[in-house]
C-alpha positions as CSV (number, residue, x, y, z in Angstrom):
1,M,57.5,127.1,61.9
2,F,54.5,129.4,61.5
3,E,51.1,128.0,61.4
4,D,48.3,128.4,58.9
5,T,45.9,131.2,60.1
6,E,42.9,132.2,59.0
7,V,42.2,135.7,57.7
8,T,39.6,137.4,57.9
9,A,40.5,140.9,56.8
10,V,39.5,142.4,53.2
11,G,42.0,142.1,50.7
12,K,44.4,140.5,52.8
13,A,46.4,137.4,51.7
14,E,46.6,134.3,53.9
15,P,50.0,134.0,55.7
16,Q,52.9,132.3,53.9
17,V,53.9,129.0,56.1
18,I,57.9,128.4,56.0
19,E,59.7,126.0,57.3
20,D,62.1,127.0,60.0
21,E,64.6,125.3,62.7
22,E,64.3,124.5,65.6
23,H,65.4,126.5,67.9
24,R,68.0,124.8,70.2
25,R,71.4,124.1,71.5
26,V,73.4,121.9,68.6
27,H,76.4,121.9,69.8
28,E,77.5,121.7,73.6
29,R,81.5,122.0,73.7
30,V,82.0,125.0,71.7
31,A,84.8,127.0,70.7
32,A,85.9,130.7,69.0
33,V,88.7,132.8,68.0
34,D,87.8,136.5,67.5
35,V,91.3,137.1,64.6
36,A,93.6,139.5,64.5
37,K,97.2,139.7,62.6
38,A,99.1,138.6,66.2
39,S,97.0,136.6,68.3
40,G,93.7,135.9,68.7
41,M,91.2,135.5,71.9
42,V,90.1,132.3,72.4
43,C,86.9,131.4,74.1
44,T,85.6,128.2,75.1
45,R,82.3,127.3,76.1
46,L,81.7,124.3,77.9
47,P,78.7,122.7,80.5
48,G,79.7,123.1,84.0
49,N,77.6,122.6,87.1
50,G,74.2,123.3,86.3
51,R,75.0,125.7,83.8
52,R,77.3,126.7,81.2
53,V,81.0,128.0,81.7
54,S,83.0,130.4,79.7
55,R,86.5,130.6,79.4
56,V,88.8,133.6,77.5
57,W,92.0,133.4,77.3
58,E,94.8,135.2,74.4
59,V,96.8,132.5,72.1
60,T,100.1,134.2,70.2
61,A,99.4,133.3,66.4
62,T,102.3,131.3,65.8
63,T,102.5,127.8,64.6
64,G,103.8,126.5,67.6
65,A,101.3,128.2,69.8
66,V,98.3,127.3,67.9
67,A,99.2,123.7,67.6
68,E,98.9,123.9,71.4
69,L,95.7,125.4,71.6
70,G,94.3,122.7,69.5
71,R,95.7,119.8,71.6
72,Q,93.8,121.6,74.7
73,L,90.7,121.8,72.4
74,L,91.0,118.2,71.5
75,K,91.4,117.7,75.4
76,D,88.2,119.7,76.2
77,R,87.0,117.6,73.3
78,I,85.0,120.7,71.3
79,E,82.5,119.9,69.0
80,M,83.5,122.7,66.3
81,V,85.7,126.2,66.7
82,T,84.4,128.8,65.2
83,L,87.2,131.8,63.3
84,E,85.9,134.9,62.0
85,A,87.2,135.9,58.5
86,T,89.6,138.8,59.2
87,G,91.9,139.4,56.2
88,D,94.3,136.2,55.5
89,Y,95.0,136.2,59.5
90,W,92.4,133.3,59.8
91,R,94.7,131.3,57.8
92,I,96.8,130.3,60.3
93,W,94.6,129.1,62.8
94,Y,92.1,127.1,60.3
95,Y,95.0,125.3,58.6
96,V,96.5,124.3,62.3
97,L,93.1,123.5,63.7
98,E,92.3,121.7,61.3
99,A,95.0,119.4,60.7
100,A,94.9,119.1,64.4
101,G,91.7,116.9,63.2
102,L,89.3,119.6,64.9
103,A,86.0,120.8,63.3
104,V,86.7,124.0,62.0
105,Q,84.2,126.5,60.3
106,L,85.1,130.2,59.0
107,V,82.5,132.6,59.7
108,S,82.1,136.0,57.6
109,P,82.1,138.9,60.1
110,S,79.1,139.9,58.8
111,Q,77.5,137.2,60.2
112,A,78.7,138.3,63.8
113,K,78.4,141.9,63.6
114,Q,78.2,144.2,66.5
115,V,75.0,144.4,68.3
116,K,74.0,147.7,69.5
117,G,73.8,148.0,72.9
118,R,76.5,145.8,73.7
119,P,80.1,146.8,74.6
120,K,82.7,146.1,72.0
121,T,86.0,144.0,72.6
122,D,88.2,141.6,71.6
123,R,87.2,139.1,74.9
124,L,83.5,140.2,74.1
125,D,83.4,139.0,70.9
126,A,84.8,135.9,71.0
127,V,82.1,135.0,73.7
128,W,79.4,136.0,71.2
129,L,81.0,133.9,68.3
130,A,81.1,131.1,71.1
131,R,77.6,131.8,71.7
132,L,76.4,131.9,68.4
133,T,78.3,128.8,67.4
134,E,76.3,126.5,70.0
135,W,73.1,127.4,68.8
136,G,73.6,127.0,64.8
137,L,73.4,130.1,63.8
138,L,76.6,131.1,61.8
139,L,76.5,129.8,58.1
140,P,80.0,129.1,57.6
141,C,82.5,129.7,54.8
142,F,83.3,127.7,51.8
143,V,87.0,126.5,52.6
144,P,88.5,123.8,50.1
145,P,90.4,120.9,51.2
146,A,94.2,121.1,50.8
147,P,94.8,119.6,47.4
148,I,92.4,122.3,46.0
149,R,93.9,125.1,48.1
150,A,97.6,124.4,46.4
151,L,95.6,123.8,43.0
152,R,94.1,127.4,44.0
153,D,97.5,129.1,44.6
154,Y,99.3,127.9,41.5
155,T,95.8,129.2,39.0
156,R,95.8,132.3,40.8
157,A,99.7,133.3,40.6
158,R,99.6,131.9,37.4
159,A,96.5,134.8,36.8
160,D,98.2,137.2,38.6
161,L,101.6,136.9,36.5
162,V,99.2,137.1,33.2
163,R,98.4,140.1,34.8
164,D,101.7,141.9,34.8
165,R,102.3,140.2,31.2
166,T,99.8,142.8,30.3
167,R,100.8,145.3,31.7
168,C,104.3,145.1,30.5
169,Y,103.0,144.9,26.9
170,Q,101.4,148.0,27.5
171,R,103.9,150.4,28.7
172,L,105.6,148.8,25.7
173,E,103.0,149.6,23.6
174,K,102.8,153.2,25.9
175,L,106.8,153.5,25.0
176,L,107.4,153.0,21.1
177,E,104.0,155.7,21.3
178,D,106.6,157.8,22.7
179,A,108.7,157.1,20.2
180,L,106.7,157.8,17.5
181,I,106.4,154.2,16.6
182,K,102.6,152.8,15.7
183,L,103.2,150.0,15.4
184,S,99.9,148.7,17.7
185,S,97.9,150.3,15.0
186,V,99.3,147.8,12.3
187,A,100.0,144.7,13.9
188,S,97.0,143.2,15.9
189,K,99.4,142.0,19.4
190,L,102.9,143.0,19.8
191,T,103.5,139.2,21.3
192,L,103.3,138.4,17.6
193,K,106.9,137.0,16.2
194,G,107.0,139.4,13.5
195,P,106.5,142.6,15.7
196,R,109.0,140.7,18.7
197,Q,111.3,140.6,15.8
198,M,111.3,144.2,14.8
199,I,111.4,145.5,18.5
200,E,114.9,143.7,19.0
201,A,115.5,144.9,15.7
202,M,115.2,148.6,16.9
203,I,117.0,148.0,20.0
204,G,119.7,146.3,18.5
205,G,120.3,149.7,16.5
206,E,118.7,149.3,13.1
207,R,116.5,152.4,12.3
208,D,115.8,152.0,8.4
209,P,112.0,150.8,8.6
210,H,112.6,149.3,5.2
211,V,113.9,146.6,6.8
212,L,111.9,146.8,9.7
213,A,109.2,146.3,7.4
214,G,110.7,143.4,6.1
215,M,110.4,141.2,9.2
216,A,106.8,141.1,9.0
217,K,105.4,137.1,8.8
218,T,102.6,135.8,7.3
219,R,99.4,138.1,6.9
220,M,101.4,140.9,8.3
221,K,103.8,141.0,4.8
222,A,100.2,142.6,3.2
223,K,100.7,145.7,4.7
224,H,104.4,146.4,4.3
225,G,104.0,149.6,3.1
226,Q,101.7,150.5,6.0
227,L,104.4,149.1,8.2
228,V,106.8,151.5,6.8
229,E,105.1,154.3,7.8
230,A,104.1,152.8,11.1
231,L,107.5,152.1,11.8
232,T,109.3,155.1,10.9
233,G,110.1,157.8,13.9
234,M,112.4,158.5,16.3
235,F,113.3,155.8,18.5
236,D,116.5,156.1,20.0
237,A,118.9,154.5,22.6
238,H,116.9,155.3,25.5
239,H,113.6,154.2,23.8
240,G,115.5,150.7,23.2
241,E,116.9,150.4,27.1
242,L,113.5,150.8,28.3
243,A,112.5,148.2,25.7
244,Q,115.0,145.7,26.4
245,L,114.1,145.7,30.5
246,E,110.3,145.2,29.6
247,L,111.3,142.4,26.8
248,D,113.3,140.8,30.1
249,Q,110.6,140.9,32.2
250,L,108.3,139.6,30.0
251,T,110.7,136.8,28.7
252,W,110.7,135.5,33.0
253,L,107.3,136.3,32.9
254,D,106.9,133.5,30.0
255,A,109.2,131.0,31.8
256,R,107.0,131.4,35.2
257,I,103.9,131.3,34.0
258,S,104.9,127.7,31.9
259,Q,106.4,126.3,34.8
260,L,103.2,127.0,37.0
261,E,100.9,125.4,34.1
262,D,102.9,122.4,34.8
263,R,102.7,122.8,38.6
264,I,98.8,123.1,37.8
265,Q,98.7,119.7,35.8
266,D,100.9,118.0,38.3
267,T,98.6,119.1,41.3
268,L,95.5,118.1,39.2
269,A,96.7,114.3,38.6
270,A,97.3,113.9,42.1
271,I,93.5,114.5,42.6
272,P,91.5,111.4,42.6
273,A,88.4,113.2,42.2
274,A,89.9,114.9,39.1
275,W,90.6,111.6,37.7
276,G,88.7,109.6,34.9
277,T,87.8,106.1,34.6
278,D,88.2,104.0,31.5
279,A,85.7,101.6,29.7
280,D,87.4,98.5,32.3
281,G,86.8,100.5,35.3
282,T,90.6,101.6,35.3
283,T,90.9,104.6,36.9
284,G,94.0,107.1,37.6
285,P,95.7,110.2,36.1
286,G,95.7,109.2,32.6
287,A,92.4,107.0,32.9
288,G,89.2,108.4,30.9
289,T,91.0,109.7,27.7
290,G,89.4,107.1,25.3
291,P,86.6,107.2,22.9
292,D,84.3,105.2,25.1
293,A,84.8,106.3,28.3
294,P,82.1,106.2,31.3
295,V,84.0,109.1,33.3
296,L,85.9,112.0,31.3
297,P,88.9,113.3,34.1
298,A,87.1,117.0,35.2
299,V,89.2,119.3,33.0
300,A,88.3,117.6,30.2
301,R,84.6,117.3,31.4
302,L,84.7,121.2,31.6
303,A,86.4,121.6,28.4
304,E,83.7,120.3,26.2
305,I,81.5,123.4,27.1
306,P,81.8,126.1,24.7
307,G,84.2,129.2,25.9
308,I,86.1,126.7,28.3
309,S,89.5,125.9,28.1
310,P,91.8,123.4,29.6
311,G,93.3,126.3,31.1
312,L,90.4,127.6,32.4
313,A,88.6,124.7,33.4
314,A,91.6,123.9,35.8
315,A,90.8,127.5,37.1
316,I,87.2,126.8,37.5
317,I,87.5,124.2,39.7
318,A,90.9,125.5,41.8
319,E,87.5,128.5,43.1
320,T,84.7,126.2,43.1
321,G,86.8,122.4,44.0
322,L,85.5,119.3,43.0
323,D,82.8,118.4,45.8
324,M,79.5,119.5,44.9
325,T,77.9,118.5,48.0
326,R,79.0,121.4,49.2
327,F,77.0,124.1,47.2
328,P,73.5,121.8,47.7
329,T,71.7,123.5,44.3
330,A,73.5,125.4,41.0
331,A,71.7,128.1,42.8
332,H,74.2,128.1,45.8
333,L,77.0,128.4,43.8
334,V,75.8,130.8,41.3
335,S,75.5,132.9,44.6
336,W,78.4,132.0,46.3
337,A,80.7,132.9,43.0
338,G,78.2,136.3,43.7
339,L,76.3,136.3,40.3
340,C,73.2,136.9,41.4
341,P,71.9,139.7,43.0
342,A,71.1,140.2,46.8
343,A,68.1,141.0,48.0
344,R,67.5,143.8,49.8
345,Q,63.6,144.6,50.4
346,S,62.3,146.9,53.0
347,G,58.3,147.4,53.2
348,A,57.1,147.7,49.9
349,R,60.8,148.4,48.4
350,T,62.8,145.7,46.5
351,R,66.0,146.7,45.7
352,N,69.3,144.5,43.9
353,G,71.9,145.3,46.7
354,K,75.5,144.0,44.7
355,K,77.0,140.6,46.1
356,H,80.8,140.5,45.8
357,G,81.4,136.9,45.3
358,N,85.3,135.1,44.2
359,A,86.6,137.9,41.9
360,Y,88.8,135.0,40.6
361,L,86.5,132.9,39.7
362,R,83.9,135.6,38.2
363,G,87.0,136.6,36.0
364,T,87.8,133.3,34.7
365,L,83.6,132.7,33.9
366,G,84.1,135.9,32.2
367,Q,86.3,135.4,30.1
368,A,84.5,132.0,29.0
369,A,81.7,134.0,28.6
370,I,83.0,135.9,25.7
371,A,84.7,132.9,24.0
372,A,81.3,131.3,24.1
373,A,79.8,134.5,22.7
374,R,81.7,134.1,19.1
375,T,80.3,130.9,18.6
376,G,76.9,129.2,16.6
377,T,75.8,127.0,20.2
378,F,72.7,127.7,22.8
379,L,75.3,129.6,24.8
380,G,76.2,131.9,22.3
381,E,72.4,132.3,21.1
382,R,71.8,133.6,24.3
383,Y,74.3,136.1,24.2
384,R,72.9,137.9,21.6
385,R,69.5,137.6,22.4
386,V,70.3,138.7,25.9
387,A,72.7,141.3,24.1
388,R,69.8,142.9,21.6
389,R,67.5,144.0,25.2
390,R,70.0,144.7,28.0
391,G,73.4,145.3,26.7
392,K,76.4,143.3,26.3
393,A,77.6,143.9,30.2
394,K,74.3,142.2,31.1
395,A,74.8,139.4,28.9
396,Q,77.9,138.5,30.1
397,V,76.8,137.8,33.9
398,A,74.0,136.1,32.4
399,V,75.9,133.5,30.1
400,A,78.6,133.0,32.9
401,R,75.8,132.5,34.9
402,S,74.8,129.8,32.4
403,L,78.3,128.1,32.7
404,L,78.2,127.8,36.4
405,V,74.6,125.9,36.6
406,I,76.2,123.7,33.7
407,I,79.4,123.2,35.5
408,W,77.7,122.2,38.9
409,H,75.8,119.6,37.1
410,L,79.0,118.4,35.6
411,L,81.0,118.4,39.0
412,A,77.9,116.9,40.8
413,D,77.7,114.0,37.8
414,P,80.8,112.7,37.0
415,A,79.3,110.7,34.6
416,A,77.3,113.1,33.1
417,R,78.2,114.9,29.8
418,F,77.8,118.2,28.3
419,T,75.5,118.5,25.5
420,D,74.8,121.5,23.5
421,L,71.0,122.3,23.3
422,G,71.6,124.2,19.9
423,P,70.9,127.7,18.6
424,D,67.7,126.9,17.9
425,Y,66.6,125.9,21.2
426,V,64.6,128.8,22.8
427,A,63.2,130.3,19.1
428,G,61.7,126.7,18.8
429,R,60.1,126.9,22.0
430,V,58.0,130.3,21.3
431,S,54.6,129.4,20.0
432,R,54.0,130.3,16.8
433,D,51.2,132.8,17.6
434,K,53.6,135.2,19.5
435,K,56.3,135.1,16.8
436,I,53.2,137.0,14.4
437,R,52.4,139.5,16.6
438,G,55.7,140.1,17.4
439,H,56.5,140.7,13.7
440,V,53.4,142.4,13.0
441,R,53.8,145.0,15.9
442,Q,57.1,145.5,14.3
443,L,55.6,146.3,10.7
444,Q,52.8,148.7,12.5
445,A,55.7,150.6,14.4
446,L,57.0,151.3,10.8
447,G,53.8,152.7,9.9
448,L,52.7,149.6,7.6
449,E,49.5,148.0,7.4
450,V,49.2,144.4,7.4
451,T,46.9,141.8,5.8
452,L,47.9,137.8,7.3
453,T,46.5,135.4,4.5
454,P,47.5,131.8,5.5
455,A,49.8,130.3,2.8
456,A,47.9,127.7,0.6
């Protein structure tokens, strides 16, 4: 810890006192694995006869070999195992050693980057990781527990399939443009029932634009003339064959997405931390849905936030988990998600660096932020207020950050409920004089002379 010192030099501030951890060995028995695709270099550091002893050997990256390593590490009474996050190759080591009952931490390669002047080999890297581990100098990455990992696999697979479905519709639209069919210029979406039937009819051989336009549904019926013009083109047999391939793939993707949505619901129902509580204290997969329930299910709690649907809530839980003790504050969660700039200071220069964070979580929160921007709520007004000053992209990130802060509080306290502050929350807290000065400056900028007279 830095001590307060008196500074007598003119113009210099007193030194800042920074709380720091004591430099001491935090683990007596540690192990580290320098991970590669086919194998890993393992190093253990154990107390010996008056000095520390390091043992280094290579282990094949197979389930049996890693399980045998786990038994050996348990026999050596290893307190902490460190893995370097290398691609997806760390997973077999983490999952098997965790299942063996060992304490395992995953660290970013930037935490244990190469030190200049030290030779670079796999053996020396493993020793270096072990030495950093025993002194507690590594910050572990967040790896959710097994039930959340299963939920994450389902939600990420669904997100990937939804992305593939979007690509199919884009290819289908491009194919129609090649056939001089301008259906997407009239219909808001090709996913609607009417446009889908028109495309299927053209694949079946129908070419009369009046017949095709007659398949319009609901509000599209009022655009009959525009549809006739849009459906007059050069759609031939090879366009129909390619369009059928896209429709078949879309049908398959819709079925798989529906299947994954069912699996997501089943997986959430099997996680006790996601359950609600009824008024009589009963808890379970279906509890917490009544109007007087003290604790709502986790998905229902998040779905009360503007812009977040139950599907987005499940995707958010899959990325953050339900245990907010992993993130001491909401700011830690925001930083982990990559929704705040990284500090880059050198001397008098301070630059904002880019944080990578969790791309799936950022994408989900971005969707929620866009949806919340269309509402007349505090979050919607926040988006519009920031967008006026700094643009829509900055506003989307700002609302996504606000959403994540709200999510942290709702998951940290299961009994908490979302309450909207209202669109006038910020405006109501701006002083009356400040508002007057702002309006006067705007009028003066237009070349007007302003005289203020109090109302009678």
